[in-house]
SEVEXMI-638543 format. One record per residue (C-alpha): x, y, z. Coordinates in steps of 0.1 Angstrom, whole numbers, plus 5000, padded with zeros to 4 digits. Example, Ala and Ser with C-alpha at 12.3 -4.5 7.8 and 13.67 -1.06 7.14 Angstrom:
PT     c1     c2     c3
PT   5123   4955   5078
PT   5137   4989   5071
END
This chain:
PT     c1     c2     c3
PT   4392   2654   9420
PT   4377   2645   9454
PT   4399   2630   9481
PT   4402   2592   9483
PT   4385   2576   9512
PT   4404   2555   9537
PT   4391   2519   9541
PT   4381   2521   9578
PT   4384   2483   9583
PT   4420   2485   9572
PT   4427   2516   9593
PT   4417   2496   9624
PT   4439   2467   9615
PT   4472   2482   9603
PT   4494   2509   9616
PT   4522   2526   9596
PT   4557   2524   9610
PT   4591   2535   9597
PT   4597   2500   9582
PT   4562   2493   9568
PT   4529   2483   9584
PT   4524   2464   9616
PT   4495   2440   9622
PT   4480   2419   9649
PT   4476   2381   9648
PT   4443   2364   9638
PT   4423   2337   9657
PT   4422   2354   9691
PT   4385   2364   9694
PT   4365   2334   9705
PT   4365   2296   9710
PT   4398   2299   9729
PT   4392   2270   9754
PT   4404   2244   9730
PT   4436   2264   9722
PT   4467   2258   9743
PT   4479   2286   9766
PT   4512   2287   9747
PT   4494   2292   9714
PT   4473   2321   9728
PT   4504   2337   9744
PT   4522   2336   9711
PT   4493   2353   9693
PT   4495   2383   9716
PT   4521   2405   9699
PT   4523   2422   9665
PT   4541   2414   9633
PT   4549   2432   9601
PT   4528   2426   9570
PT   4545   2406   9542
PT   4561   2426   9513
PT   4536   2410   9488
PT   4507   2428   9507
PT   4522   2462   9510
PT   4509   2476   9477
PT   4474   2464   9486
PT   4475   2480   9521
PT   4488   2513   9508
PT   4459   2515   9484
PT   4435   2510   9513
PT   4453   2536   9535
PT   4461   2564   9510
PT   4469   2590   9538
PT   4488   2567   9562
PT   4516   2588   9577
END
C-alpha cells in the first residue's frame, strides 16, 4: 500500500499538541476596519479544536506527531 497523503491545507491550519490540536481564529484577514479593536485583539491567540472534530482532523493529518 502507498503512503497516505497529508492534506496540506489542514497541515497549515492545525498543529498537534500533547492535548489535541490547536487552531487559530477565523475572520482576521480583511475588512477589519468595521471590526472593533477589542474583537480583533481577542481573535489573535489560538484555541483547541472541539472534540467532535478530532476524528476528522486526524484523518486529514495521518502522520501528525
